[in-house]
N, C-alpha and C positions, 0 to 999 in steps of 0.2 A: 504494499500499500504505500503510495506517494504521499508525503505530508506536506501540506501548504500552510495550514494554520494548526499549531499544536493542540489547541483546546477542541478543535473540531475532530482531530485524530482520536483524542481522548473520548469524546462522545461516540465515535464509532466503535471503539473497543468496550465501552460501557454496554453497548447494544449486543455485541458479540459475546461478551462474558459477563453478564449482569451480576452473577453470583460470586465471581472472583473477588478476593480481598484486594482492595486497591491500596490502602494505607494502614499501617499498624504502628501505634506507639505504645508507650508503657502502660497506658490506661484504657485504650479502646482500639477498635479496628472498625473499618468501614468498607463496604463493598463498592464495586464499580457503579452499580444501579443506585445505591444509596448516595454516593458522592455526586454522581451526575445530577440527580434529582435536587439534592440540597444546594449545589452550587448554581444550578439554573435558576432556583428561586432567589438565592442570595444575590445573583447578578442582576436580576430584574430589580430587586430592592435598591441595589446600588444606583442603577440607571435612573430609577424614579426619584431617587434623593438628590442626584447631582444635576440631572436635566441639562447635560452638556457633554459634548464628545471630547475624547482624548484627555480627560483630566487625569492628573497625577494623584494616585491614591497611595498614601503611606500605610504599611502594614508593620505593626510592632510586635507581633506574636513570636514567641520562641518556637523552635521546631516541635511540631506536634500535628496531630490530625487536623486541629482547628487552623493551624497556619497554612496548611495545604488547601483547605476549604477556602480560606481568605484569598490566597494567591490565585487559585483557579477561578474564583468568582470574579476578581478584578480582570483577569484575562477575558473571561466570558462577557463581561459587561463593556468590553471594548474601550477600557481605560488603561492607564499606564501604571504598572506595579512598581512600587519603590519600597524595598524592605529597609527598615530602620531598626537600629539597636539602641534602646533607650540608655544603655550604659555609655554610649558615645560621649565624648566631651561636649559640653554645651555649645562651644563655638562651632563644631562640626554639625551639630543638630540645626543650629541657626542658619548656617550656610545652606544646608539641604533644603530647608523650607523656603528661604528667601530666594534661592535660585530657581527652584522648580515651581514655586507658587502653589505648592500643595495646600489645598484647604480641607482635605478629608483624611481622616485617619481610621484604620480598623485596628481595634485593641482588644485585649482580654477584658472582660468585664471587671476582673479584679484589679486592673490597672487604672481604672477610671480616675480615681482621686489623684494618683501620682501623675498621670498624664495631664490632667487639667492644671495642677500646680505648675508643671514644666511649661505648659503653653503660656500661662500668665507670667511666669518669671522671665521667660525668654521672648515674650511678646511675639509669639509665632502667629502666622496668618491663618491658623486652623480655625474653621467655623463649624465643622461637622465631625462628630465622632460616631463611629458604628462599632458596637461591641458584639462579641460573640462569647457564649459561656461554654461550660464543660458539656452541656447537652446539645450543643450546636444551635441553640436558640439565639436570636439576634434582635438588636433594637438599636436606637440611635438617640443622640443628644445634639441639639442645635444650639449654637451660641447666639444670645439676644442681649438686648439692653437689661433685661431682668436677670441674666445669668444663663446657665445651661439648662435647657428645657428638653424633656423627653419628647420623642417623636416616634410614631408607629411607622414601621417600614412596609410599604405596599409591595406584595409579591406578585400581583397580577400584572400581566402584560399591559402597558399603556401604549398609545399610538407611537410615543417617542421610543420606548424601549424596544418595541417590536421591530422597528426599522433598523436598529443598530446591527451592524455586521462588520467584522474586522476584515481589512485588506492586508495583503502582504507587506505593503510599505507603511502601514500604520505603526504608531509607537506601541511598544509592548512592555518595556521595563526600563528602569533606570538604576545604575550601579555607579558607586563613587570609588575612584582609585586615588592613590597618593599623587600630589601635585608638587611641582618644583618651586611654586611661588609661596608655599606655605599653606596653601588651601588645597583640598581635595578636588579631583576633576570628575564632573558628572558626565557619564556616558549614556546616551539614549539609544536603546536597542529597538530593532523592528521585529515583526512577526516572521518575516521570510528568512531572517538570518538564523534564528533559533530553530526554525523549522528545517532548513537546510541541513544544519548540524546534526539534529536529532534523526532525521531521515537517513542521512549517511551512516550514522552510529548503529542504528537498528539493522540496516541492511548488511553493513560490513561485518558485524559480530553476531548475527542471527539472534538478536535478542527477541524474546517472545515471552508468552505468559508463564513459562515455567521459572523465570528468573525471580530471585529476591534481591532487591537493590536497596542498599542502605543510604540514608542521608546523613553524611559525615560532614559535609561542608557547612560553614556558617551561612545563615540566610542572607547575610549582606554581601557574599562573595558570588560572583556569576556562576561559579562551579556548581552551586546548588541547583541552578536551572537545569543543568545537564542531568542531575540525579532525579529531579522531579519528572522531567518530561521523558527521559529514557525509560522510566517505569510506566508512567501513565499513557504513553503513546504505544506501548508494546503489550499492554495487558498484564504486565508484571506487577509484583507487590512491592511497594515502597515501605521500608522498614525504617523507623526513627528510633535510635538508641536512646536509653536514659542519659540524662546529663552527666551522671557520675561516670558512666562508661566512656565518654568522650575524652575524659582527662586522665583515665587509668587504663593504660594500654593492656594490661593483663585482663581486666574486666571487659575491655573492648573485644579482645580476641576471643574470650569465652562467649560473648554475646554473638559475635559473628558466626561461631560454631554452632551454638545452640539454635540460632535461627536460619541455618543452612543458607547462609548468604553466598550468592553466585558471583556477584561483581562488586568491586570496590574501587573507588577513585579517591586519591589523596596526593599529598605532596611527598617527595622523597624523604624529608625529615621525619614525617609520621611513619613512612614505610619502614624506616630503619628501626624505629621503636616497636613497631609490630613484629619485625623479625626477631627482636630481642625477646618480646613477650612469648613468642612461639617457642623459642629455645628454653626459656624459663618454664614454660608449661609442659615441655616435652612433646609438642605437637609435631606430627608428621603429615604427610599428605593424606593419610587415612582419616585424619581428624578434620580435614576440610574437603570431603569428597565432592561436594557440590560447587566449590568455588571454581570459576572458569577464567575470570579475567581480573587484573588489577592494572587500572589506569594511573599513570603517574605524570605529573605536570608541575610547572611553576618554578622548578629549581634543576640545576644539573643532577643527572643520575649517574652515578659511578658504577663501574663494573664491580666493585667490591660490594655495593648494595645487592646486586643480583647474586653474586656469589654466596653472600651470608644467607639470603632467602633460600636459595636452592640447596645449600648444605642441610638445611633443616627440613624443607618441604619438597625437594625435588623440583622438576621442571614441568609438571602436568599443568600447573596454574600459568596461563599466558600473562606476560607482563608487557604492557604497552607504554612506551615513552612518548609523550606528547608535547607540543609547543603551540602557543597561541597568545593572543591578546584579548582583553575585554572589548577593545575597540573594534575588532573584526569578528565578533560573535563567538565567544567561548574558546575554541581550540581549532588550530589550522593544519597541523601536521600529526603524523602518527608513525610509530616504528615498533612493529611486532617483534620484540626482543627474542632472538634465538641464541646464537653463540655470542659470547662475550670475550673480550681480550683477557689474557692471563695477567695483565698488569692492572692490579686493583684500582689504581688511581686514575686510570683512563676514564673519560667522560663519554657517555653513549650519545650517538647522534639522535636526532628527533625525526628522522625519516622523510616521508614524502607528504605532499599535500593532500587533504581530503577532497572530496568531490567539489568541483566548481571553484576551486582555489588555486592560486599560483603564488609560489614563493620566489621572489626575485632577489638576487644578491648582486649589488653593483659596486664597482671600485670607485676610487676617488674621481675618475674621469667619466662617472656615469655610464660605464660600459658593463656588459654582463660579465661577471667573474668566470675565469677558467676554473676547472677542478683544482682545489687546493689553494686558490687565491682568496684572501680575506677581503671582505667587503661589508657594505651595509645592507641590512635585511629590510625588504619591502614585501608587503602582502597585497595581493590583487584579488578581488572577488566581487561579483554583483550581489553578494549576501552580507556585505559589511554592515556595521551599525550606522545609524544617522550621525554619529560622531559625538563631539562634546557639545554641551549646552553653550559653552563659552566659544563663540565663533573665532575668536582670536587664536585659541588653541587649534582649531581646525585648520587654520591657514598654514600652521607650522608642521602639522602631522599628516593631514590628508592632502596630499600634493599631486601634481601632475606627474604622471609616469615619465621619468627621464628618457625611456626608450622610445616613447611615441611623440612625434612632433606635429603631426597633421590633424589631430583631433583630441578632444578632451577625454582623458582616461585617468581617473583618479585612483591612487594607490595610498596605502598606509605606511608611513615611515615608522618602523617599529623602535628605532634607536638601538637596536641590537647589532653586534658584529657577528658575522658568520662566514661560512664557506661551503662550497659544494664538495662532497666526497665522491669516490667513484660511484657511478650510477646516479649521479646528481641528487643523492640524498643530502639532507641539510644538517650541518653541525652548527650549533649556537656557541660562540665563544665568549660572549660577555656583553657589556653595555658600552655604548659609544659616549654616554653622558654620565651623570652622577646619579643614575637610577639604578637600583639593585633589587634583587628578589631575596627576602629573608623568610625562610620557612614557607615559600610560595606565595608570600604577599609582596606586592610591588612597593617599594620604598624610594621616595625622592629624598636624597640626602639633603638637598637644599631646603626641603620642607622642614626637616628636623632642625637644621641649623637656624632657620627663621624662627621657629618656635622657641629655641633656646635663647636666642638674642632677645626675645620679648620679655624674658623673665627678669625681673628686677633683682640686682645682686650679682648677676652674671657678667663677667668681662668679655675677653676675647673667646671665641668658640671656633673649633674645627671638628668636623664629623667625618670619620672614615669608616670603610667597610672591609676590613681584612678577612681572609679565611683562617679558620683555626686548623688544628692538625687533623681534623676529620674532613676537611674540605668545606665546612659550613660557614656561611657569610655571617659575620657579627658586626653590629653597629657600635662604634666606640665614640664616645664624646670626650674631647680634650678641652679644658676650659680654665680660665682664670677667674678669681673672685673668691668670696668667703663662704659660699653656699656648700652644704654637705650634699652628698649624692642622693640621700633619701629626700632631702628637701627639694632638689631639682626634679627628681622622679615624680614627686607628688605635684609640683607645679605643671610638669609636662602633661600629666594625665588629664588635666583640665583643658588642655589645648589640642592635643593630637590623639589619635587612637593608640591603644596600648601596644599594637604590632609594630608601631614606629618608634617606641621609646628605646633608647640605646641599651646595650647590655652592660657597658662599662662607662663610668664617669671618672675620668682622669683629671685630677686637680694639678695644674702647674703654675709655677711663678710667672712664666711667659711662654708664648708659642714660638717655635723657631721660624725665622723669616728668611726668604730668599733675597737675591740681589735687588729685586723690584719692590721689596718691602712688603711682599704678600706672604701669607703663611705657607711654609714649605712642608707640605703634607708628608713628603718622603723622609723627613728627618724626625717625624714624631715617633717616639719609642713605642714598641709593642706593649700592649697592656700587661701582658704577663711578666715582662721584664720589671715594670714598675711596681706590681702587685706581689712580687715573689719574696719579699722580705718580711711577710707577716710573722708576728710573734707566735710560736707554737705553745699554746697553754696546756696544761694537764687536763685531760678529758676522762670522764667516766666511761664505762663500757658502752652505754647507749649512745653517748655523744661521739665515741670513737666510730661506731657503725654509721652514724648520720655523717660524720666527717668523711668516711670512705666513699659515701654517695656523692658529696660535694666534689671530691677530688677526681673521682672517676668520670663524673658527668662534665665538669668544667676544665679539667686538666691542670688546675692549681693544686699544688701539693702542700704549700705552707699556708695553713689557715688556722685561725683560733676560734675560741668560743663566740666571739662577737662578730666574726666575719659573716657579712650578709651574702647569701646565695646570689642575690640580685647584683651585688657589686663585683662578682667574679664571673659574669657572663650568663647568669640564669634568666634566659628568655622563656617564652611561653612553652616552646617545645621541650626545653630542658626541665621546665616545672613538671611537664607531663611525665617525663622520665623519672624524675624524683618522686612524684606521687606513686607511680607504679612500684619503684623499689621499696618504698615505706610499706606499701600494701603487701608486697610479697614477703618481706622480712617479718613484719610485725602483725599483719592481719588487720590493720586499721586503715580506714580511709581518711585522707586529708584532702581538702579541696583547694582550689586555686586561691581563694581569698585567705585561707588560713595559712598558706605558704607565704603570701605576700605580707601578711601581718606578723609572721613568725619566721622570718627569712634567715635568721642566724642559727648556728648549730645549737647554741644554748636554748634559744626559744623554741625551735623545732623539736629538740629532744624533750623539752618539758611538755610540749603539746602531745607528742607521741606517747610519752609515759602516762599522762592523764587519760588519754584515750584508751590506752591498754587497761588501765584500772576501771575507768568508767564504762569502757566498751563492753564488758561482760554484761552489765545491766542493759545497755543499749541493745546488744545482740539478743539478750533474753527476751526482750519485748518482741523483737521481730521473728526470731527463730523458735523460741521456746513458748510459743503462743498456745493457749488452751484450744483454740480453734483451728489447729493446723490440720490441713486436709489430707486425707489418705489417697494413695494411688488407687487406680480402678482395680488392680490386682488385689489390693487389700480390702477394698469395698466388696469384692466377690464373696467374702466370708459372711456377708450379711444378705446374701441374694438367694433366691429360690432356684437359681441356676448354678450352683456351686460345682466347680470341677476340681477343687483343691481340699485335701484333707487338713485336719487341724495341726498335725505334728509332723515335723520333718527331722530326719537324723543324717548327720554327716560324720565321716570318720578320716582321721589322719594318722598314718603309721609313722613310727619312729624306730630306727635300728638301735637296739641295745637299751640300756637303762636310761631313764629320764630323770632329771633333777626336778622334782615336783615343785620346789620352792621357786626356782627360776621360772619354770613354765607358768606358774601361778602369776608371777610378776608380768610375763609377757601378755598373758590373757587380760590382766586388768589394764595395761597399756592399750590393748587392742580395744577394750571396752570404751576407753576414753576417746578413741578415734572413730567409733562407729555410733552414729546417732541412733540408729535402730536398736542398739543394745542398751540405750539409756531411755527408752520410750515407756510411757504408760499410756493406756487407751481409755477414752471416753466413749462408752458403748451406747448408741442410740440408732441402731439400724443403719440405713444408708446415709445418715447424717453423723456417723461416728467420726471421731477425730482423735488426735493424740497430743500429748505433751511430751516434749524432749527435755529430759533432766540435764541441768548443767553438769552435774557430776553424779556418778553412780552413788546411791544412798549408803552403800557399804562396800568393803572389799569382797570380791567374790572368791570363794574357796573351791578348790577341785574336790570332786568326789572320787576317791581312790578305790580301786579294786586291784590289790596286789597279791604277790605270792602265788601267781598262777603258773602251773607247770607248763612247759612248752606243748606237751601233748594235749592239754585241755584248753589252750589259749584260744584256738579258733572257734571251738564250741561256745566258750564263755562270750567271746566278742559277739558271735551270732546271736546268742540268747539275749545279751544286753541290748542289742540294736532292735531286736523284735519287741522286747519289753518297753524300751524307751519310745517306740513308735506309737504305743498306746497311751502315753502319758499325756495328761492335760494340764493346761496353764491358764491361770486367771489373767487376762489381758489388762485388767485395771490395776494389777499389782506387779511391782518389779521384783525379781526378773521373770521374764517369760522364756528362759532358756537355762540349760545346765551343761557343765563340762564334766565328763567322766574319764578318768585315766585308767586304762587297764595295763597292768605291768606283768611281765614275766621276765625270766632271767636274760633272754637274749632279744626280746622285742617288746615294744609298747605301742599302744595306740590311744589316741584322743577321740573320744566320741562327743559329738556336739549335738545336743537335743534342744529343739526350740519350737515355739509355735510358728507355723508356716507363714503367718502374717509378717514375720520379721525378714524372711529371706527365701530364695529359691535355691534349688540344688546346685546350679552352676556357680553362683556367687559364693555359696558355702565352700565348695571346693577350692575356689581361688583364694578365699580368705584363709582357709585352714592351711593351705600351701604357704601362704604369707606368714602365718603364726609359726609354722615350722622353721621358715627361714629366719624369722626374728629371733626365735629361740636359740638357733645356732649363732646368730650374730651376738646375742646377748651373752652367750656362753664364752665367746672369745673376746668380746669388747663390752665389759660391764657398764661402761658409761653411755652406751648407745640407748637413745630414747625414742619412743614412738613419736611420730609426727603426724599432725592433722592432715588429712587428705584435703586437696584443693576442691574436691567435689563433694557434695552432700546428696543423700537420698531425697531431701526435700526439694532439690532442683528438679529431680525427675518427676516428682509429684506435681510441682508447679507447672512443668512443661506439659504434662498430660492434661491438666485442666485448661491451660492456655490453648492447647491444640483444638479444643472444641470451638474456638472463634476463628479458625483458619479455613481457607479454601480447601485444603486437603481433606479436612474433616467433612466438609459438605459433600465432596466427591465420594468419600469412602462411605458415608452414611447412606447415600443413594444406592451404592453398589450392594451393601450388605442388606439393606432393606429389600431390594429386588431379589437378591439371591435367596434370603430366607423365605420370601414369599413363594418361591418356586420349588422348595423342597419340602418333603414330608418328614415329620419326626421319625427317627429310626431307633428301634429298640431290639435288643437280642432276645431270642426265644428263651423261655423259662424251662429248664430242666430241673425242677425241684427235687432236692435230695431228701432223704428221710429225716435228717436231723432238723432242718429249718429252725434252728435255735440260736440264731445270731452267732454262727460259729466263726465268723470273721473271714479272713482272706488267706489264700495260699498262693504260691507262685511256682511256675514251671520254667526252667531255663533250657533253651536249645542252643548248642554251639555250632555255628555256621563255620566250618573249617576254612583253611586258606584257599582251597580250590573253589568253594562256593563264593568266597568273598572276591576272588580274582574274577569269577565269572560275572558277579554283579557289577564289577568296575568296567569289564569289558562291554557288557550290555549297556551300561550307562554311557559309555563313550560312543558306542554305535548309534544309539538312539538320541544322542545329544542331550542327555538329562544327568540326574545325579544317582549315586549309589542308593541314597535313601528312597528315591522314587521307585527304583526296582523293588526294594523291600515293601514299600508301601503299596504298590500295585498288586504284588503277590498277596498282600493282606486283604485288599479290597476283594479280589477274586475268591479267596478263601472264605471271607464273610458272606459273600453272595451264595457260595455253595452251602455254607453252614446254616444260613438263615432262610434260604430259598426266596430271598428278595433281591431285586435288581437295584433299588435305590438305596445305596449304602451312604451313610453319614458318619464321619469320624470327627473327633475333637483333637486338634493338635496344639500343644503349647509351643509358643515361640518367645524368644527373649527380645525385649526392647532395650537392653542395656547398651549404652554407648561406651567407647574405649575409655572415656575420662572417668567413668564409674567402675572401672575394672576392679579396683580395690575397695569398693564401697559395698557394704553388705546391703541387700534390699530384695524386694520381690518385684522383679522386672518382666515377669512372664504375662503374656496375653494368649487367649484362647482363640483359635481359629476354627471354623467349621469347614471341612472338606467334603464335598458331595460329588458322587459320580454314579452315573446309570450303568451298571455292569451286567452284561448277559453272559451266562455261563457257556453259551454257544460261541462267543467271539474269541478271536485270537488274543494272545498276550500283548501283541504289538498294539491292537486296537484299544485294549484296556489301559495300557501304558500312556497312550497318547491323551485318553480322557483325563486320567489322573494327573499327568504332568501339566495339561492345560489349565485344570482347575487349581492346582497347587501353585502354579505361577501367578495366576489371577489373584488368589487370596493373599499371596505374599506382598503384592503391590499395595494392599490395604490392611497390612498386619498391624499398624499403629492404632486402628480404630478399636476402641473399647466395646466389644460385642455386647457387653452387658447393657449398654445404653438401648439396644434394640430388643434383646431377649426379654427384657422386663415387659414388653408389650405382649408377650405370648405366655399362655398358661402352661404349655408342655415343654419339657426338656427335649431337645432335638436328637440327642444320642446319649447312650450309656457306655460308649466305648472311646478310650483315649489312647493316643498313640504319641509316644515321645522318642527322642533320639539324643544320645550323648556321643559326641565325636572325641575318641581318645586315641587318635592315630599316633600320637608321640609315646604311647604306652603299649607294652606288650603283655598279653595275658598268659600267665605261666600255669595256672590251674583254675579249676571252677570255683574253689573257695575264695580266690583273690577277688573275683567280681562280686561274690556275695558280701564279702566284708566291705568292699569299697562302696557298694551301692545299695545297702540295705534301706536307705531312705526312700528308695523307690519300691521297696517290698509291698508297701501298703498302697492301694491305688488312689487315684485322684478323685475319690468320691464316686467311682464308677464300678459297674458290675464286672467290667473286663478292661484291663489296661495293658498295652503292649509297649515295651521299651526295647529299643535297639541300642546296644552298647558297641560302638565301632572301635576295635583295637587295631593295632597295626598288623597283626597276624591272623586275626579272626573277628567275627561279629557274634555277640551274644543277643539272642531273641529271647526275652523274658515276658512270660504272660502271668499277670496277677489276676485272680478271679475271686468271685464271691462264692464261698463254699456252700452257702445255703441254696444257691441256684445251680451250681455245676459240680459234678463229681470229677475226681481226677481222671477217670476214663474218658468223659466227654471232652475235657481240655486236651488230653493226650491225643485224641482223635482229631480235634481241630489242629493241633500242632503238626501232626503227621501230614495232614492235608495241605497245610501250608508249605511244608517242605517239598511235597510233590509239585506244587504250583511253581515254587521258586526254581526247581530243577528242570521244569518242562521247556523253557525257551531254549532254542538251539543258538550256538555262537560259532563264528567262523574260526 
């Protein structure tokens, strides 16, 4: 689809995918249909209020669903969108309104009082305020002689609003960039410019409704437009992260993973911090399986940046290096990065122009540069912006093409120096003027100098922009006068945006001069040379750690307690790095404002210490809430459709004798790190919840069964496992689990017995293996302590409940509803035995030897399926023969556990219903294709909590459950080994018949657990023998 007007393209997507989620923030989500309807009404209301075309409408909302509603409504109303940050200096806000003559503002309802105060204080020309609240309801206030009066907004089309329609050349938005005169420069964009870029972007990178795109850019940067429209014009979902994640790179990386983000755009400075965060979190490519592209722009991208990322995450995620200017509509060139130089310090080129764009590099004689020749970069495109509001600036920057003499041909002079490389790809070498980019933000050094000179108490001033050892640009202020750096910084914050404030303030007696009496910038000493003589004070342990952060981030080694992070180069990107390190080391969150107010080692250490002490109570309010929600697997215990028994048993073997005291220490450390082992439950059916205790109420002691002779050992273990599986626990009382140590002279084993609501079998196996490893570690390194996991089971629970508001949930809900409506409940025939006295359950194990296992693997390979599907198809055929029914339905547990929860105990299972119409007359091949097709389909919808639909039906759909455990890295030496290791599966999942496949490296164990009141041993053996015949029947080459 070719895009001419972006909001029209959005409307088309809303018709195509009305139920897709358009925008999600931390508090709400909104579908395409809802967003289209809401913004259409809001746009009409704006039109009827303004009663004029092409008015500038300021929007002050922070990133949120409501901000997107406001932005889109302004576009639809055919007015000009201008984002405003109310934290901007007063001078910048006054300039924006006085230049644009904006009389209308869209605000949060909660901002009303503050905005009116600012309007009065700065004497802004604003006459109309439109507010939007958390429910997306809106209204207006009109300024009159009597004050601000409320005004109803009319959402019905009037004759005026009905006639409004945007054209490609009409104004669409205004953004401000840094200016050399001390004032920002307003750039007026049109519809055709943003449409051309978005159209190219979607086609070039095949962006569609499967994408999840985050809004990481500030609303006042034009890069945010790329994020908004890339999502809304392709049918994708726009994700808006919580504010805290934007400044904490570890939290941001976890957020990107949790939300399956597919595409990220940012500046290389942030990209480096994200690479560090991935390394800290231990992320690999498997942690970001859905991420496809990373777009980088605004700063030089170094080979070392790519190398660092790929060392951790590989090269599956495509990285695109881009270049462009706000004046020419977002971005103009792109380089799909493949191979990089082995020289880490090399800068990557920015590639080729996008569609309908030309990059011209001219030498000093205004001739086209040869390959390798340096020159001035110009950009030519019919889709450039309308230029600056200040026409004098246009005359200097939007100039006649020096290559064209016979007709008017306007190009934009970027002020950058560059050259063509082989293939005419473009390399950007730097600026020709005193403009630089710091962390992707354009900074005019003259603007900074002008602002400094205006401060009373400042003498001579010189501002430079050297690169540090990491290749990053830093702004340095050299000055004379009596003001201290924090005083200058505070004064500057009232005049210019915080991105423009220097990283260093160097006070000098006088500035060096050249022969002409001008400041000789080449003789200004490097800031690190002047600041390297700081006195080193004695620091405590916490202060030493904070100091190490300062040193590592800024490169200054000699700092003392009162050294300010801001005085040694701490800019906004470095503050983000500092916040992430504090969070990673101490587990507490500090925000930007707190770092600015506590920028010294002494103050920041005191703040962290106080948060560590008070943070327990704060965390307790958030995490240890009495209304903490359960996962859907846990809620299954209060359902009429239960597939899970109450008690689960796990076992871990140890060679030789075990030091019970040290093992007890390990287990109590383990309890400290696992929130599910510090839980008590409030039971009220489907509204049940849990409390997470801050600490275990008491030290847990082992139950010991010792002095067992080697010949009795296996029998005792088996007996204890079976007895333990019948144990009951009170969920409202801690603990709901027990550890039993069985000891003999040459081997021992640890039995873990718990209520199944705490954990599933796979997580118990992983955790017990970790307990064994930690026991060994503690035995050799007594000082080793358990560390808290970065992930929590609560995050999994929260994700499950948030999933219900996603587009994926809607699709899966429709799939399962249709599927269940099409199948009949399936029950096994009853062969009632004589006892019928609640005799319990028994199990029968069949060992499929190496030849059968190899045959299953060959069949799986030949049919393009899996070994499990071969076993599963044989089971379907056997059940069809056994029951004399063709419609077979099985329940299959699947795990929803993500890699980050590998060491987190929890119940991650979900139950899927697998259905196939099996005729006993058809071939194995025909049955296999049916089973494989249905299995593949249900796996695509495995995250859906089937409980949500089954509650609508009175009948249980099957009494047969099938499970599989892959143990390919283990070898089965004897039948008893499998019984000891997997006695937790001895009791069925609340079903009359359960089938468990245990896949070892050398064989597969097929275990049948059955209700002894319904089936005799002979009946089950007959079924098992029939299963073996079915499995052996297919022929292989």
